[in-house]
N, CA, C and O atoms as a printed pandas DataFrame, in Angstrom:
     atom_number atom_name residue_name chain_id  residue_number  x_coord  y_coord  z_coord
0              1         N          MET        A               1    0.835   -1.182    0.000
1              2        CA          MET        A               1    0.000    0.000    0.000
2              3         C          MET        A               1    0.878    1.243    0.000
3              4         O          MET        A               1    1.909    1.291    0.671
4              5         N          ALA        A               2    0.465    2.226   -0.745
5              6        CA          ALA        A               2    1.214    3.477   -0.838
6              7         C          ALA        A               2    0.865    4.398    0.328
7              8         O          ALA        A               2   -0.229    4.332    0.890
8              9         N          LYS        A               3    1.811    5.249    0.675
9             10        CA          LYS        A               3    1.607    6.226    1.736
10            11         C          LYS        A               3    0.737    7.370    1.212
11            12         O          LYS        A               3    0.896    7.798    0.069
12            13         N          ALA        A               4   -0.173    7.860    2.038
13            14        CA          ALA        A               4   -1.081    8.928    1.629
14            15         C          ALA        A               4   -0.317   10.236    1.421
15            16         O          ALA        A               4    0.595   10.554    2.183
16            17         N          VAL        A               5   -0.691   10.986    0.392
17            18        CA          VAL        A               5   -0.046   12.260    0.093
18            19         C          VAL        A               5   -0.611   13.349    0.986
19            20         O          VAL        A               5    0.137   14.191    1.483
20            21         N          THR        A               6   -1.926   13.344    1.196
21            22        CA          THR        A               6   -2.544   14.378    2.032
22            23         C          THR        A               6   -2.610   13.892    3.476
23            24         O          THR        A               6   -2.878   12.722    3.748
24            25         N          ILE        A               7   -2.359   14.818    4.388
25            26        CA          ILE        A               7   -2.447   14.507    5.811
26            27         C          ILE        A               7   -3.378   15.519    6.473
27            28         O          ILE        A               7   -3.528   16.640    5.988
28            29         N          LYS        A               8   -4.000   15.124    7.576
29            30        CA          LYS        A               8   -4.860   16.027    8.342
30            31         C          LYS        A               8   -3.980   16.837    9.281
31            32         O          LYS        A               8   -3.070   16.301    9.913
32            33         N          VAL        A               9   -4.260   18.137    9.366
33            34        CA          VAL        A               9   -3.548   19.010   10.289
34            35         C          VAL        A               9   -4.559   19.792   11.113
35            36         O          VAL        A               9   -5.685   20.033   10.677
36            37         N          LYS        A              10   -4.143   20.180   12.295
37            38        CA          LYS        A              10   -4.984   20.941   13.212
38            39         C          LYS        A              10   -4.471   22.373   13.226
39            40         O          LYS        A              10   -3.301   22.610   13.530
40            41         N          LEU        A              11   -5.336   23.332   12.899
41            42        CA          LEU        A              11   -4.971   24.743   12.927
42            43         C          LEU        A              11   -5.452   25.320   14.253
43            44         O          LEU        A              11   -6.655   25.436   14.486
44            45         N          VAL        A              12   -4.503   25.682   15.124
45            46        CA          VAL        A              12   -4.805   26.156   16.477
46            47         C          VAL        A              12   -4.758   27.680   16.502
47            48         O          VAL        A              12   -3.868   28.284   15.903
48            49         N          SER        A              13   -5.703   28.299   17.186
49            50        CA          SER        A              13   -5.799   29.756   17.272
50            51         C          SER        A              13   -4.621   30.338   18.042
51            52         O          SER        A              13   -4.212   29.802   19.071
52            53         N          SER        A              14   -4.078   31.446   17.529
53            54        CA          SER        A              14   -2.981   32.121   18.224
54            55         C          SER        A              14   -3.495   33.026   19.332
55            56         O          SER        A              14   -2.698   33.589   20.082
56            57         N          ALA        A              15   -4.820   33.180   19.452
57            58        CA          ALA        A              15   -5.414   33.982   20.517
58            59         C          ALA        A              15   -5.563   33.182   21.817
59            60         O          ALA        A              15   -6.081   33.704   22.804
60            61         N          ASP        A              16   -5.118   31.934   21.827
61            62        CA          ASP        A              16   -5.164   31.038   22.999
62            63         C          ASP        A              16   -6.572   30.849   23.555
63            64         O          ASP        A              16   -6.770   30.833   24.770
64            65         N          THR        A              17   -7.555   30.705   22.654
65            66        CA          THR        A              17   -8.923   30.451   23.084
66            67         C          THR        A              17   -9.229   28.966   23.127
67            68         O          THR        A              17  -10.236   28.560   23.708
68            69         N          GLY        A              18   -8.375   28.145   22.522
69            70        CA          GLY        A              18   -8.622   26.709   22.479
70            71         C          GLY        A              18   -9.400   26.285   21.251
71            72         O          GLY        A              18   -9.619   25.091   21.045
72            73         N          PHE        A              19   -9.822   27.233   20.429
73            74        CA          PHE        A              19  -10.573   26.925   19.220
74            75         C          PHE        A              19   -9.605   26.471   18.135
75            76         O          PHE        A              19   -8.484   26.972   18.045
76            77         N          TYR        A              20  -10.044   25.513   17.306
77            78        CA          TYR        A              20   -9.188   25.021   16.229
78            79         C          TYR        A              20  -10.020   24.579   15.034
79            80         O          TYR        A              20  -11.204   24.266   15.158
80            81         N          TYR        A              21   -9.377   24.562   13.883
81            82        CA          TYR        A              21   -9.943   24.011   12.654
82            83         C          TYR        A              21   -9.141   22.774   12.281
83            84         O          TYR        A              21   -7.961   22.680   12.617
84            85         N          VAL        A              22   -9.764   21.826   11.592
85            86        CA          VAL        A              22   -9.061   20.664   11.061
86            87         C          VAL        A              22   -9.134   20.758    9.547
87            88         O          VAL        A              22  -10.215   20.938    8.986
88            89         N          THR        A              23   -7.983   20.636    8.875
89            90        CA          THR        A              23   -7.924   20.735    7.431
90            91         C          THR        A              23   -6.913   19.726    6.896
91            92         O          THR        A              23   -6.228   19.051    7.664
92            93         N          LYS        A              24   -6.828   19.632    5.588
93            94        CA          LYS        A              24   -5.874   18.731    4.954
94            95         C          LYS        A              24   -4.814   19.531    4.224
95            96         O          LYS        A              24   -5.071   20.646    3.770
96            97         N          LYS        A              25   -3.613   18.959    4.110
97            98        CA          LYS        A              25   -2.573   19.585    3.307
98            99         C          LYS        A              25   -1.770   18.508    2.607
99           100         O          LYS        A              25   -1.679   17.373    3.077
100          101         N          ASN        A              26   -1.189   18.880    1.475
101          102        CA          ASN        A              26   -0.340   17.978    0.717
102          103         C          ASN        A              26    1.040   18.005    1.353
103          104         O          ASN        A              26    1.707   19.040    1.345
104          105         N          SER        A              27    1.477   16.872    1.908
105          106        CA          SER        A              27    2.742   16.840    2.640
106          107         C          SER        A              27    3.957   16.875    1.725
107          108         O          SER        A              27    5.060   17.162    2.189
108          109         N          ARG        A              28    3.787   16.595    0.453
109          110        CA          ARG        A              28    4.922   16.627   -0.480
110          111         C          ARG        A              28    5.210   18.031   -0.994
111          112         O          ARG        A              28    6.373   18.403   -1.151
112          113         N          THR        A              29    4.154   18.827   -1.260
113          114        CA          THR        A              29    4.373   20.156   -1.827
114          115         C          THR        A              29    4.456   21.234   -0.760
115          116         O          THR        A              29    5.118   22.251   -0.970
116          117         N          MET        A              30    3.801   21.038    0.383
117          118        CA          MET        A              30    3.817   22.035    1.463
118          119         C          MET        A              30    4.557   21.442    2.654
119          120         O          MET        A              30    3.944   20.881    3.562
120          121         N          THR        A              31    5.877   21.571    2.642
121          122        CA          THR        A              31    6.678   20.966    3.703
122          123         C          THR        A              31    6.765   21.847    4.945
123          124         O          THR        A              31    7.034   21.345    6.036
124          125         N          GLU        A              32    6.542   23.160    4.796
125          126        CA          GLU        A              32    6.603   24.044    5.959
126          127         C          GLU        A              32    5.274   24.022    6.715
127          128         O          GLU        A              32    4.270   23.512    6.218
128          129         N          LYS        A              33    5.287   24.585    7.923
129          130        CA          LYS        A              33    4.073   24.619    8.737
130          131         C          LYS        A              33    3.055   25.570    8.130
131          132         O          LYS        A              33    3.406   26.629    7.610
132          133         N          LEU        A              34    1.796   25.179    8.204
133          134        CA          LEU        A              34    0.702   25.952    7.620
134          135         C          LEU        A              34    0.234   27.020    8.610
135          136         O          LEU        A              34    0.092   26.749    9.803
136          137         N          SER        A              35   -0.004   28.242    8.105
137          138        CA          SER        A              35   -0.605   29.279    8.940
138          139         C          SER        A              35   -1.537   30.105    8.068
139          140         O          SER        A              35   -1.189   30.491    6.951
140          141         N          LYS        A              36   -2.725   30.369    8.596
141          142        CA          LYS        A              36   -3.759   31.111    7.871
142          143         C          LYS        A              36   -4.471   32.049    8.833
143          144         O          LYS        A              36   -4.531   31.798   10.036
144          145         N          LYS        A              37   -5.012   33.141    8.283
145          146        CA          LYS        A              37   -5.864   34.022    9.067
146          147         C          LYS        A              37   -7.303   33.569    8.872
147          148         O          LYS        A              37   -7.816   33.558    7.753
148          149         N          LYS        A              38   -7.950   33.192    9.978
149          150        CA          LYS        A              38   -9.322   32.717    9.933
150          151         C          LYS        A              38  -10.085   33.319   11.114
151          152         O          LYS        A              38   -9.499   33.939   12.001
152          153         N          TYR        A              39  -11.393   33.122   11.102
153          154        CA          TYR        A              39  -12.264   33.686   12.135
154          155         C          TYR        A              39  -12.274   32.808   13.378
155          156         O          TYR        A              39  -12.455   31.594   13.284
156          157         N          ASP        A              40  -12.082   33.413   14.527
157          158        CA          ASP        A              40  -12.179   32.729   15.810
158          159         C          ASP        A              40  -13.471   33.186   16.485
159          160         O          ASP        A              40  -13.547   34.332   16.928
160          161         N          PRO        A              41  -14.489   32.328   16.578
161          162        CA          PRO        A              41  -15.775   32.756   17.138
162          163         C          PRO        A              41  -15.728   33.032   18.637
163          164         O          PRO        A              41  -16.601   33.733   19.149
164          165         N          ILE        A              42  -14.749   32.512   19.351
165          166        CA          ILE        A              42  -14.643   32.780   20.779
166          167         C          ILE        A              42  -14.062   34.178   21.008
167          168         O          ILE        A              42  -14.528   34.917   21.876
168          169         N          ALA        A              43  -13.036   34.536   20.219
169          170        CA          ALA        A              43  -12.439   35.868   20.307
170          171         C          ALA        A              43  -13.239   36.894   19.511
171          172         O          ALA        A              43  -13.043   38.098   19.673
172          173         N          LYS        A              44  -14.133   36.424   18.658
173          174        CA          LYS        A              44  -14.999   37.255   17.808
174          175         C          LYS        A              44  -14.207   38.176   16.887
175          176         O          LYS        A              44  -14.572   39.337   16.702
176          177         N          LYS        A              45  -13.120   37.658   16.308
177          178        CA          LYS        A              45  -12.336   38.409   15.327
178          179         C          LYS        A              45  -11.455   37.450   14.535
179          180         O          LYS        A              45  -11.320   36.280   14.893
180          181         N          HIS        A              46  -10.861   37.949   13.466
181          182        CA          HIS        A              46   -9.950   37.152   12.654
182          183         C          HIS        A              46   -8.576   37.162   13.309
183          184         O          HIS        A              46   -8.036   38.221   13.630
184          185         N          VAL        A              47   -8.016   35.970   13.504
185          186        CA          VAL        A              47   -6.681   35.825   14.077
186          187         C          VAL        A              47   -5.904   34.812   13.250
187          188         O          VAL        A              47   -6.472   34.133   12.395
188          189         N          GLU        A              48   -4.611   34.711   13.504
189          190        CA          GLU        A              48   -3.778   33.754   12.782
190          191         C          GLU        A              48   -3.899   32.381   13.444
191          192         O          GLU        A              48   -3.838   32.252   14.666
192          193         N          PHE        A              49   -4.070   31.378   12.613
193          194        CA          PHE        A              49   -4.129   29.992   13.065
194          195         C          PHE        A              49   -2.879   29.290   12.566
195          196         O          PHE        A              49   -2.549   29.379   11.384
196          197         N          ARG        A              50   -2.170   28.584   13.466
197          198        CA          ARG        A              50   -0.944   27.887   13.107
198          199         C          ARG        A              50   -1.134   26.387   13.236
199          200         O          ARG        A              50   -1.968   25.913   14.007
200          201         N          GLU        A              51   -0.352   25.656   12.475
201          202        CA          GLU        A              51   -0.458   24.201   12.448
202          203         C          GLU        A              51    0.027   23.603   13.762
203          204         O          GLU        A              51    1.066   23.985   14.300
204          205         N          GLY        A              52   -0.759   22.651   14.260
205          206        CA          GLY        A              52   -0.397   21.918   15.476
206          207         C          GLY        A              52   -0.560   20.424   15.242
207          208         O          GLY        A              52   -0.897   19.996   14.138
208          209         N          LYS        A              53   -0.325   19.646   16.260
209          210        CA          LYS        A              53   -0.424   18.189   16.149
210          211         C          LYS        A              53   -1.847   17.727   16.408
211          212         O          LYS        A              53   -2.555   18.300   17.237
212          213         N          ILE        A              54   -2.262   16.691   15.696
213          214        CA          ILE        A              54   -3.538   16.022   15.964
214          215         C          ILE        A              54   -3.235   14.839   16.853
215          216         O          ILE        A              54   -2.352   14.036   16.550
216          217         N          LYS        A              55   -3.969   14.726   17.958
217          218        CA          LYS        A              55   -3.723   13.615   18.894
218          219         C          LYS        A              55   -4.456   12.380   18.461
219          220         O          LYS        A              55   -4.370   11.346   19.123
């Protein structure tokens, strides 16, 4: 069996609210850590979300 190209990553809020998104990324083309600006409903504003580990 071949190894999967896409992996699931957890995007954790930088506002330390505990809110997170789960998304997929291509591990071959995107080798660096993923970071995006998305909406945090607990902080009620757009903040940067950084890649973390999925347990």
